[in-house]
Legacy VTK file of the C-alpha trace (Angstrom):
# vtk DataFile Version 3.0
C-alpha trace
ASCII
DATASET POLYDATA
POINTS 486 float
126.207 135.410 81.570
122.935 135.801 83.510
120.515 138.498 82.370
119.893 141.485 84.605
117.979 144.692 84.069
121.247 146.612 84.134
122.610 144.625 81.204
122.466 145.872 77.658
120.125 144.349 75.141
122.839 142.029 73.862
124.255 140.936 77.201
123.838 137.283 78.037
122.393 136.530 74.624
125.483 135.834 72.565
126.429 137.642 69.391
123.452 139.570 67.998
124.510 138.363 64.545
123.653 134.810 65.606
120.142 135.633 66.834
117.185 134.028 65.129
114.322 136.230 63.960
112.221 134.977 66.910
114.992 135.847 69.418
115.452 139.309 67.944
111.721 140.130 68.100
111.366 138.831 71.649
114.464 140.511 73.072
114.241 143.816 71.265
110.506 144.267 71.761
110.475 143.465 75.436
113.927 144.831 76.177
113.069 148.274 74.825
109.629 148.080 76.404
110.871 147.000 79.810
111.135 150.510 81.187
107.655 151.384 79.953
106.242 148.168 81.379
107.838 148.766 84.753
106.456 152.303 84.804
103.009 151.063 83.822
102.926 148.608 86.704
103.868 151.111 89.387
100.995 151.792 91.827
99.077 154.907 90.847
95.873 156.689 91.687
94.362 156.269 88.231
92.250 153.422 86.947
93.011 151.414 83.850
92.593 153.511 80.706
90.394 152.707 77.733
91.792 151.750 74.349
92.894 154.682 72.223
89.908 156.224 70.473
87.284 154.758 72.820
84.535 155.456 73.435
83.790 155.997 69.755
81.010 158.448 70.606
79.233 159.790 73.663
78.038 156.911 75.797
74.553 156.819 77.283
75.577 154.185 79.838
78.698 154.024 81.984
78.125 150.552 83.407
76.065 147.388 82.901
74.225 145.057 85.273
73.287 141.895 83.366
70.609 139.784 85.071
70.827 136.370 83.418
68.038 133.829 83.963
69.877 130.626 83.148
67.916 127.633 81.875
65.399 129.098 79.462
63.076 131.674 81.030
59.516 131.253 79.711
58.048 134.266 77.944
54.532 132.808 78.187
54.439 132.905 81.983
56.057 136.335 82.270
55.805 139.082 79.647
54.300 137.757 76.390
50.731 136.486 76.908
48.987 134.478 74.187
45.208 134.217 74.749
44.870 132.000 71.673
46.795 129.255 73.441
44.220 129.234 76.223
41.385 129.093 73.698
42.983 126.125 71.951
44.374 124.421 75.026
45.283 120.795 74.347
44.958 121.025 70.549
47.971 120.063 68.470
50.047 122.911 67.094
49.027 123.253 63.412
51.665 122.229 60.878
51.032 125.511 59.075
52.346 127.450 62.087
55.644 125.585 61.975
56.010 126.441 58.307
57.610 123.115 57.490
60.409 123.544 59.996
61.335 120.445 62.001
60.595 120.177 65.705
63.824 120.614 67.648
64.870 119.114 70.946
63.462 116.184 72.871
59.848 116.925 71.938
60.591 115.876 68.351
59.699 112.323 69.401
56.317 113.259 70.900
53.168 111.847 69.310
51.643 115.328 69.386
52.399 118.926 70.310
49.514 120.022 72.581
49.294 123.786 72.849
49.182 125.124 76.400
48.411 128.585 77.676
49.908 130.199 80.729
48.761 128.923 84.089
48.858 132.499 85.383
46.820 135.624 84.722
48.069 138.719 82.910
47.156 142.380 83.332
48.337 145.645 81.804
50.328 148.034 83.967
51.738 151.542 83.917
51.177 154.289 81.405
52.779 152.046 78.798
50.146 149.358 79.313
52.738 146.605 79.433
51.379 143.079 79.912
52.840 141.412 82.990
52.049 138.091 84.649
50.564 138.050 88.147
53.829 136.414 89.271
55.708 139.718 88.869
53.746 142.297 90.908
56.859 144.300 91.821
58.175 144.534 88.268
54.666 145.580 87.259
55.241 148.735 89.326
58.280 149.773 87.256
57.282 148.738 83.710
57.443 152.356 82.585
61.200 152.227 83.196
61.598 149.088 81.078
61.888 148.337 77.386
60.627 144.844 76.524
62.104 142.985 73.560
59.538 140.371 72.577
61.244 139.329 69.362
64.581 137.918 70.498
65.913 134.870 68.659
69.042 132.739 68.828
70.740 130.015 66.792
71.253 127.350 69.456
68.605 125.120 71.018
70.704 123.264 73.626
71.813 124.878 76.869
75.588 124.892 76.549
75.888 126.413 73.058
72.965 128.764 73.748
74.487 129.969 77.025
77.824 130.429 75.287
76.167 132.245 72.376
74.378 134.710 74.639
77.559 135.435 76.586
80.122 135.541 73.765
78.296 135.974 70.458
79.319 132.489 69.273
77.974 129.011 70.129
81.406 127.382 70.498
83.616 128.085 73.542
86.794 130.107 73.317
85.471 133.593 72.543
85.604 136.527 75.001
82.452 137.272 76.984
80.517 140.531 76.770
82.060 141.836 79.985
85.570 140.957 78.810
85.038 142.980 75.631
83.801 145.961 77.661
86.739 145.640 80.039
89.175 145.427 77.122
87.687 148.404 75.299
86.777 150.781 78.095
89.068 149.823 80.940
88.251 150.209 84.616
86.995 153.141 86.659
88.376 151.733 89.912
91.929 150.414 90.176
91.082 148.524 93.380
88.231 146.399 92.007
87.923 144.215 88.908
86.177 145.881 85.993
84.077 142.761 85.372
82.474 140.691 88.143
80.139 137.697 88.026
77.946 136.201 90.755
75.876 133.003 90.718
72.839 132.576 92.960
72.950 129.709 95.415
70.026 127.530 94.324
69.404 123.777 94.832
69.223 123.076 91.092
71.224 120.699 88.932
72.527 123.253 86.462
76.231 123.968 86.837
77.544 127.098 85.157
81.087 127.106 83.808
83.487 129.956 84.531
84.181 130.191 80.804
80.855 132.063 80.532
82.680 135.095 81.967
86.093 134.235 80.535
88.335 136.472 78.423
88.753 133.883 75.657
91.658 134.914 73.460
91.888 138.388 75.032
94.624 138.840 77.651
93.568 137.244 80.911
93.307 140.478 82.909
90.043 141.151 81.068
88.245 138.040 82.339
85.448 138.248 84.879
86.154 137.611 88.551
83.585 135.472 90.327
82.401 136.799 93.692
80.904 134.213 96.038
78.745 134.492 99.119
80.198 134.102 102.586
83.183 135.577 104.389
85.561 135.078 101.456
83.936 136.539 98.303
87.031 135.788 96.209
88.823 132.488 96.735
92.407 132.607 98.046
92.320 136.401 98.343
93.029 136.670 102.074
96.486 136.192 103.556
97.131 132.770 105.111
97.116 132.649 108.894
100.309 134.069 110.332
101.275 136.027 107.202
101.371 139.777 107.688
100.401 142.326 105.059
103.977 143.634 104.919
105.224 140.109 104.147
102.771 139.818 101.251
103.898 143.175 99.901
107.573 142.149 99.968
106.754 138.831 98.299
104.866 140.581 95.494
107.688 143.074 94.950
110.209 140.246 94.503
107.789 138.314 92.293
107.287 141.383 90.103
111.054 141.663 89.599
111.216 138.009 88.544
108.293 138.434 86.157
109.825 141.533 84.582
113.102 139.679 84.142
111.311 136.780 82.491
109.392 139.176 80.218
112.633 140.767 79.076
114.267 137.354 78.562
111.606 135.398 76.691
109.006 138.000 75.716
105.953 136.276 77.198
102.957 138.383 76.197
100.837 137.341 79.208
103.429 138.543 81.730
101.915 141.990 82.086
98.530 140.428 82.817
100.059 138.087 85.385
101.761 140.921 87.262
98.645 143.077 87.255
96.503 140.209 88.527
98.774 139.783 91.546
98.687 143.521 92.214
94.913 143.666 91.806
94.481 140.765 94.238
96.588 142.623 96.798
94.474 145.773 96.476
91.265 143.730 96.597
92.120 142.461 100.078
90.938 145.835 101.328
88.409 146.902 98.699
86.336 143.713 98.329
85.168 143.285 101.961
83.957 146.885 102.040
82.255 146.750 98.622
80.382 143.517 99.323
79.269 144.298 102.883
75.531 144.855 102.488
75.156 144.867 106.278
76.007 148.563 106.231
73.015 149.376 104.004
70.047 151.185 105.648
66.972 149.088 106.424
64.837 151.039 103.945
67.238 150.184 101.120
67.298 146.498 101.997
63.502 146.520 102.076
63.461 147.450 98.378
65.043 144.095 97.527
62.825 141.932 99.739
63.342 139.576 102.664
65.734 137.329 100.740
68.337 140.104 100.761
69.466 138.788 104.144
70.166 135.326 102.704
73.794 134.895 101.633
74.030 133.947 97.986
70.437 134.831 97.162
69.572 136.693 93.985
68.285 139.587 96.078
71.560 139.846 98.017
73.533 139.718 94.767
71.385 142.497 93.274
72.205 144.774 96.190
75.891 143.841 95.962
75.751 144.610 92.238
74.455 148.110 92.959
77.252 148.663 95.488
79.854 147.441 92.999
78.770 149.587 90.044
78.501 152.522 92.435
82.221 152.007 93.096
83.192 152.001 89.444
82.887 148.359 88.362
82.208 148.372 84.617
79.996 145.287 84.424
78.363 142.997 86.966
76.632 139.854 85.764
74.237 137.885 87.952
73.415 134.304 86.971
70.226 132.865 88.427
69.885 129.201 87.369
66.869 126.936 87.567
64.558 127.975 84.707
64.717 124.721 82.730
61.096 123.662 83.194
60.497 120.627 80.974
57.857 119.568 83.482
56.063 120.917 86.562
56.451 124.404 85.142
53.672 126.009 87.148
55.317 125.079 90.443
58.916 125.697 89.390
58.310 128.980 87.603
56.360 130.362 90.528
59.287 129.675 92.872
61.781 131.331 90.534
59.587 134.355 89.897
59.227 134.994 93.621
63.018 134.921 94.000
63.706 137.523 91.289
60.633 139.778 91.042
61.121 142.133 93.982
64.900 142.059 93.697
64.834 143.186 90.044
62.285 145.913 90.766
64.186 146.966 93.880
67.386 147.297 91.881
65.713 149.631 89.384
64.141 151.700 92.168
67.407 151.885 94.113
69.387 152.999 91.067
66.799 155.633 90.207
66.747 157.013 93.760
70.519 157.449 93.520
70.250 159.114 90.101
72.230 156.194 88.650
69.607 154.529 86.450
70.069 157.169 83.763
73.618 155.947 83.081
73.391 152.323 84.290
72.167 149.792 81.736
70.199 146.959 83.362
69.665 143.912 81.132
67.430 140.896 81.812
67.675 137.883 79.494
67.943 134.111 79.143
69.666 131.839 76.624
66.373 131.082 74.838
62.638 130.853 75.535
60.119 128.016 75.723
57.691 126.390 73.295
54.014 127.243 73.008
53.202 123.549 73.321
53.648 121.249 76.279
56.521 118.831 76.508
54.640 115.665 77.269
50.981 115.601 78.185
49.071 118.249 80.095
48.028 116.697 83.396
44.280 116.203 83.636
44.464 116.047 87.440
46.605 119.092 88.211
46.783 120.981 84.922
50.572 120.842 85.229
52.681 120.993 82.091
56.203 121.607 80.826
57.741 123.487 77.909
60.608 122.567 75.591
63.508 124.849 74.625
62.638 127.377 71.907
65.284 129.450 70.162
63.117 131.134 67.502
61.453 133.715 69.740
61.724 134.777 73.354
61.594 137.879 75.537
64.233 140.052 77.220
64.137 143.538 78.675
66.432 146.513 79.251
66.166 149.570 81.466
68.127 152.767 82.089
71.365 153.764 80.374
69.880 155.388 77.263
67.100 152.847 76.703
63.696 154.204 75.717
61.402 153.570 78.717
57.912 152.096 78.514
58.405 150.376 75.161
57.444 146.935 73.855
59.649 146.304 70.829
58.900 143.542 68.344
56.220 140.890 68.546
55.574 137.200 68.008
52.729 135.510 66.144
49.468 134.621 67.863
50.855 131.220 68.814
54.139 132.591 70.142
56.006 130.260 67.814
57.981 132.688 65.664
58.808 136.381 65.388
56.135 138.445 63.636
57.892 141.807 63.445
61.205 143.478 64.294
63.381 140.409 64.954
66.330 140.936 67.327
69.173 138.462 66.909
71.624 137.850 69.749
74.264 139.735 67.732
71.857 142.705 67.488
71.352 142.509 71.244
75.114 142.701 71.822
75.571 145.471 69.256
72.963 147.541 71.113
74.642 147.013 74.486
77.986 148.136 73.064
76.355 151.123 71.359
74.832 152.311 74.627
78.327 152.094 76.141
79.690 154.339 73.388
81.198 151.576 71.242
80.769 150.899 67.543
80.518 147.097 67.581
82.165 146.827 64.160
85.259 148.712 65.325
85.991 146.966 68.624
88.138 144.113 67.311
91.022 141.910 68.371
93.488 140.199 66.039
93.658 136.464 66.677
94.735 133.534 64.499
94.933 135.545 61.326
91.789 137.648 61.461
90.088 140.370 63.452
87.401 139.103 65.810
84.596 141.052 67.420
81.751 140.335 69.843
79.160 140.407 67.066
81.318 138.291 64.732
80.185 139.173 61.178
76.631 140.236 62.060
74.752 142.511 64.375
72.939 145.802 64.011
71.981 148.351 66.652
68.285 148.188 67.552
67.526 151.885 67.213
63.905 151.425 68.267
65.153 150.756 71.811
67.191 153.952 72.074
66.170 157.292 73.541
LINES 1 487
486 0 1 2 3 4 5 6 7 8 9 10 11 12 13 14 15 16 17 18 19 20 21 22 23 24 25 26 27 28 29 30 31 32 33 34 35 36 37 38 39 40 41 42 43 44 45 46 47 48 49 50 51 52 53 54 55 56 57 58 59 60 61 62 63 64 65 66 67 68 69 70 71 72 73 74 75 76 77 78 79 80 81 82 83 84 85 86 87 88 89 90 91 92 93 94 95 96 97 98 99 100 101 102 103 104 105 106 107 108 109 110 111 112 113 114 115 116 117 118 119 120 121 122 123 124 125 126 127 128 129 130 131 132 133 134 135 136 137 138 139 140 141 142 143 144 145 146 147 148 149 150 151 152 153 154 155 156 157 158 159 160 161 162 163 164 165 166 167 168 169 170 171 172 173 174 175 176 177 178 179 180 181 182 183 184 185 186 187 188 189 190 191 192 193 194 195 196 197 198 199 200 201 202 203 204 205 206 207 208 209 210 211 212 213 214 215 216 217 218 219 220 221 222 223 224 225 226 227 228 229 230 231 232 233 234 235 236 237 238 239 240 241 242 243 244 245 246 247 248 249 250 251 252 253 254 255 256 257 258 259 260 261 262 263 264 265 266 267 268 269 270 271 272 273 274 275 276 277 278 279 280 281 282 283 284 285 286 287 288 289 290 291 292 293 294 295 296 297 298 299 300 301 302 303 304 305 306 307 308 309 310 311 312 313 314 315 316 317 318 319 320 321 322 323 324 325 326 327 328 329 330 331 332 333 334 335 336 337 338 339 340 341 342 343 344 345 346 347 348 349 350 351 352 353 354 355 356 357 358 359 360 361 362 363 364 365 366 367 368 369 370 371 372 373 374 375 376 377 378 379 380 381 382 383 384 385 386 387 388 389 390 391 392 393 394 395 396 397 398 399 400 401 402 403 404 405 406 407 408 409 410 411 412 413 414 415 416 417 418 419 420 421 422 423 424 425 426 427 428 429 430 431 432 433 434 435 436 437 438 439 440 441 442 443 444 445 446 447 448 449 450 451 452 453 454 455 456 457 458 459 460 461 462 463 464 465 466 467 468 469 470 471 472 473 474 475 476 477 478 479 480 481 482 483 484 485
């Protein structure tokens, strides 16, 4: 006898005495929960709720904008100057500095490790006296809003595991990303937009970024990030096909929801709720996304904050302005990926191009948020998967002075601003050679623990049971960096 929602729990399933344990759990759990599930999925004016008991304490930040410089952003050309490297330009890095540790990466096969200083000048700025490269004149104007972390370190030296580690807290794929954890724990503030959105700058660089960097891992799929693209269709396959009216789509989704609910009651598929909600979210996004991503409606003076590139579709500047519009509308986390920082050679040319693309946009974002009184509860994060070596990869060119830098996981620089972060601070330091952390090391797990803390979450308590144990973003490590907090 076919199953229908009007049938009893036993109908169509044979004698309950003949059920297996698996059948009983599936049918009873989802049969009794069917009414609650159907009620949950009815359209409502409220956004998705947080987990019970969250936030654990008063949050300083309500939302996060994560500016990710993919490829290995060099600390030496940006925010951590090392005059000693200029003094000893071309000399081999002393063995005593390495402390007996092997050279990692491709430079392990070099005949020597010639130290190389930055090709750009540094000056101090703001009341905090923060050191900033001449390549970042706009960020130099807002250093008193920023908290620099000069003592970051990771565990991975190759791009893929390091990227994965910075996004998920583990070097191997399969774990939920930072935004997925925030979405899972805190829910959404806007039922018509995803709680977690990612955007990748359009750059002519050979560095593809996988969607698993904003994936939900083993969390239910509704917590994954949604990638927004440039152009007329920010989300692929969101718009109705030609000739299909909105009313037709609504009727189709209503019938599909009935079929999904029937399947959930029949077989107890745990992802069914996520599947239904994703269809409903996509329907609502047909209206909300075009409005939220339309930067053409922004006043000229606001666009000017972000620089001329804001008019270029897919540029980092345009994505920064879209990020502000999205968090203003209740999106929990927006992550911007800007690839192209993997400078094994020709660093002076390549880094200068990248710096020009991000400098004014980053500063403009901070200024825009502050003007709107949003910086106080918006956490802005700027980081990369690792830093670069204090020595040149290959020889330093005698003709042009050009050089490159190898990957370096043992120390690099990131910064935070807003959302409960202490402004005008330089936390931690590296040795005179910039080879290893000298004081106040900040592991990637510590970095994540601090982000969660600012969002009102105890990183040790936000867990998810999977394959026999409770997992968390910070795995079995992590401590909140209290020196960064107001």
